[in-house]
Structures are given as C-alpha cells and as structure tokens.
Residue frames as qw, qx, qy, qz and C-alpha x, y, z in Angstrom:
[[0.000, 0.892, 0.452, 0.000, 0.00, 0.00, 0.00],
 [0.401, 0.542, -0.029, 0.738, 1.35, 3.41, -0.90],
 [0.235, -0.147, -0.456, 0.846, 2.07, 6.10, 1.67],
 [0.312, -0.115, -0.157, -0.930, -0.88, 8.05, 0.27],
 [0.651, -0.274, -0.604, -0.370, -3.25, 5.11, 0.71],
 [0.523, -0.230, -0.665, 0.481, -1.99, 4.50, 4.25],
 [0.035, -0.051, -0.261, 0.963, -2.63, 8.14, 5.11],
 [0.482, -0.183, -0.344, -0.785, -6.18, 7.94, 3.69],
 [0.663, -0.282, -0.692, -0.045, -6.99, 4.77, 5.66],
 [0.388, -0.144, -0.560, 0.717, -5.67, 6.42, 8.82],
 [0.153, -0.075, 0.063, -0.983, -8.17, 9.28, 8.44],
 [0.523, -0.343, -0.638, -0.449, -11.24, 7.03, 8.55],
 [0.178, -0.309, 0.543, -0.760, -12.93, 7.85, 11.84],
 [0.284, 0.151, 0.842, -0.433, -15.60, 6.33, 14.07],
 [0.588, 0.521, 0.445, -0.429, -18.51, 5.02, 12.02],
 [0.317, 0.659, -0.466, -0.498, -16.43, 5.09, 8.85],
 [0.925, 0.170, 0.337, -0.052, -16.33, 2.31, 6.30],
 [0.069, -0.595, 0.672, 0.435, -13.29, 1.10, 4.40],
 [0.881, 0.364, 0.198, -0.228, -14.30, -0.71, 1.19],
 [0.229, -0.537, 0.720, 0.375, -11.58, -2.87, -0.34],
 [0.825, 0.444, -0.059, -0.346, -11.80, -4.44, -3.78],
 [0.783, 0.405, -0.466, 0.077, -9.85, -7.67, -4.03],
 [0.885, -0.371, -0.192, 0.206, -7.70, -9.81, -1.83],
 [0.602, 0.217, -0.150, 0.754, -4.55, -7.76, -2.37],
 [0.118, -0.595, 0.018, -0.795, -6.25, -4.55, -1.23],
 [0.770, -0.558, -0.205, -0.230, -7.75, -6.42, 1.72],
 [0.853, -0.189, -0.192, 0.447, -4.32, -7.62, 2.85],
 [0.398, 0.372, -0.080, 0.835, -2.62, -4.27, 2.22],
 [0.345, -0.674, -0.081, -0.647, -5.24, -2.44, 4.26],
 [0.842, -0.513, -0.166, -0.022, -4.93, -4.83, 7.18],
 [0.757, 0.019, -0.153, 0.635, -1.14, -4.54, 7.09],
 [0.144, 0.542, -0.017, 0.828, -1.36, -0.73, 7.03],
 [0.551, -0.638, -0.029, -0.538, -3.60, -0.88, 10.10],
 [0.071, 0.455, -0.818, 0.344, -1.23, -3.41, 11.72],
 [0.835, -0.105, 0.263, -0.472, -3.81, -6.20, 11.99],
 [0.356, -0.260, 0.884, 0.154, -2.91, -9.89, 11.70],
 [0.438, 0.201, -0.559, -0.675, -4.08, -11.23, 8.33],
 [0.276, -0.087, -0.957, -0.029, -5.02, -14.63, 9.72],
 [0.074, 0.355, 0.682, -0.635, -7.58, -12.99, 12.02],
 [0.416, 0.604, 0.152, -0.663, -9.35, -11.33, 9.07],
 [0.467, 0.050, 0.770, 0.431, -9.50, -13.73, 6.11],
 [0.235, 0.263, -0.313, -0.882, -10.56, -12.30, 2.77],
 [0.230, 0.357, 0.901, 0.092, -13.92, -13.23, 1.33],
 [0.076, -0.326, -0.426, -0.841, -16.45, -11.56, -0.92],
 [0.468, -0.601, -0.369, -0.533, -19.09, -9.73, 1.10],
 [0.644, -0.349, -0.533, 0.423, -17.33, -10.12, 4.44],
 [0.136, -0.839, 0.001, -0.526, -17.62, -7.35, 7.00],
 [0.665, -0.156, -0.499, 0.533, -15.27, -6.80, 9.93],
 [0.298, -0.941, -0.109, -0.119, -15.60, -4.42, 12.84],
 [0.631, 0.323, -0.300, 0.639, -12.28, -2.68, 13.44],
 [0.404, -0.446, -0.411, 0.684, -10.98, -0.62, 16.31],
 [0.048, -0.224, 0.023, 0.973, -12.18, 2.95, 16.55],
 [0.485, 0.503, 0.490, -0.522, -15.68, 2.07, 15.37],
 [0.312, 0.514, -0.512, -0.614, -14.60, 1.50, 11.77],
 [0.855, 0.186, 0.446, -0.187, -15.87, -1.22, 9.45],
 [0.057, -0.429, 0.742, 0.513, -13.92, -3.08, 6.77],
 [0.803, 0.385, 0.291, -0.351, -16.00, -4.35, 3.83],
 [0.271, -0.379, 0.766, 0.443, -14.34, -6.78, 1.44],
 [0.754, 0.514, 0.209, -0.351, -15.44, -7.52, -2.10],
 [0.750, 0.148, 0.451, 0.462, -14.02, -9.25, -5.12],
 [0.059, -0.487, 0.276, 0.827, -12.33, -6.84, -7.50],
 [0.665, 0.547, 0.187, -0.472, -14.55, -6.23, -10.53],
 [0.369, 0.616, -0.618, -0.320, -11.79, -7.28, -12.93],
 [0.298, -0.191, 0.929, -0.107, -11.95, -10.79, -11.48],
 [0.556, 0.424, 0.680, -0.220, -15.29, -11.25, -13.23],
 [0.476, 0.796, 0.019, -0.374, -14.92, -9.01, -16.29],
 [0.195, 0.698, -0.644, -0.246, -11.64, -10.49, -17.53],
 [0.530, -0.106, 0.840, -0.043, -12.57, -14.15, -17.34],
 [0.227, 0.182, -0.671, -0.682, -13.10, -15.57, -20.83],
 [0.234, -0.272, -0.923, -0.136, -15.73, -18.02, -19.54],
 [0.040, 0.362, 0.561, -0.743, -17.73, -15.40, -17.59]]
C-alpha cells in the first residue's frame, strides 16, 4: 500500500467504512492498520468491525469477473 493510501486509511474515523476491492487490497489495508491477516480472512461480502468504530468491507475486484473468458 502506498504512503498516500496509508494516510487515507488512517483518516477514517468512528462510524467510517473502508471498502476494499480484491484480496490484495484487503491484505494491504490490514497490514497498514497493523492487523494480523489470519484474524481477518478475505472473502467476498465479508464485514469486519475494526478498532475505533470502523468497518472493513471486502469484495471481489470487478476485474476478477470481467476479464474471465468463460464469464
């Protein structure tokens, strides 16, 4: 995750939602927040309550479905 992205995630306050698209973004966000990845496995449609009253919403990245030749 870039320094800019880390700074944006850090500004999300109480009641805020962090929406991540794809497993890589999910992992990068958790690392930036210093959470253990194994405690927050990635899955489409999963929702996690984080410290500070924030919520993490995980979704597949749209390219995962639009770039599949059999989709």
